[in-house]
N, C-alpha and C positions, 0 to 999 in steps of 0.2 A: 189830630196831625203835630206831626213835632215840629221844632224850633228853628223859625227859619232864621239867618242873619241876613243883613240889608242887601248885602253880596249875593246869597241864595237868591230871593226875592229878585234882584234886579237883571241876574242871570237868566234865570224864569222867563220873566218878559221879554226879554233878547231876543231867544230860543223863539217864544210863540211868535214875534214877529217877525219871522226873517225872514218868511214869504208873504208879507202883510198881515195884518189883524185891525182888525176895528177893534175900540174900548170895552165892547160886549165882549167880546171873544178873550183880550187879555185877561179880563176881571175874573170869570169863571175859569179860564184854564189855570190861570195863577194862585185862582183863591183868595184876592184880596176885597177888601169893598172899596167903595164908588173912593170916597176921602184917602184910601191909601194908593187907589191907580190915579189917581189924579197927582197926589206927592213925588212917584216914583216916575211917571210919564215925563213928570218937571224937570226933576234929575236927569234924567235919561237924556230927554230932549235937550238943558243946558250942556250935557256932555259932551255932547255932540256923538252918541252912542245910539242916536234912536233920532229917525227923522219923518213926519206928517208928510204926508202926498194929500193934500186939499183936494185935487179932482178926484181922487178915489175915498176920500176920508180915511184913507189907513195910516198905519207907522209903518215902517221898514227900518228893519236892524240898518245898520252904517256900516260902514270897512271899522269902522275903529269899531265898534261895539261887536263884532266879528271875531274880532282877534282878540277883544276882551275877551270872549264864551271859550274861545280857543283855549287860552292862559288860563281860564277858572277852573276847563275841565283838565287840563294839567297838571294844576295844580291839586285837583281832587285825586286826581290818581296813583300821586305820588303820595299823598295822606294815606288813602284808602285803596291800594291796587286792589283789583278784581282776581277773588277765587281766594284772597290772603283774610283767614281768618284769625280773628284774636286770641294769641296766645296767652294762657291762665301765668303770671308768675307769681308762683310759690312764697308763700312767707314766711 
C-alpha cells in the first residue's frame, strides 16, 4: 500500500462513515490498526467532523465532515485531473 497522509486517512474514515459505521467496519475498510483507529476517531470527533450515536453504536459523518470531504475531493481533482497522464519533461 502506498503512503497515505493524515488527511487521506481522515477522508477515508469520513467517507466510510457517511451512512453510519461501527468501529470494526471503519478499521477494516480504512486499513488501520486499532490504536490508529482510536487516534483518528478522537481527532475527528473533537473536530466536529464525525459524531457517535450511542443508541446505534455507530459513527456518522457530520455536515462539517461532508464539507471537508467535498473540499478534499475538489483539491485532489485539481492536482490530479482524471485522464491527465503525466508528461515527461525532456532533460
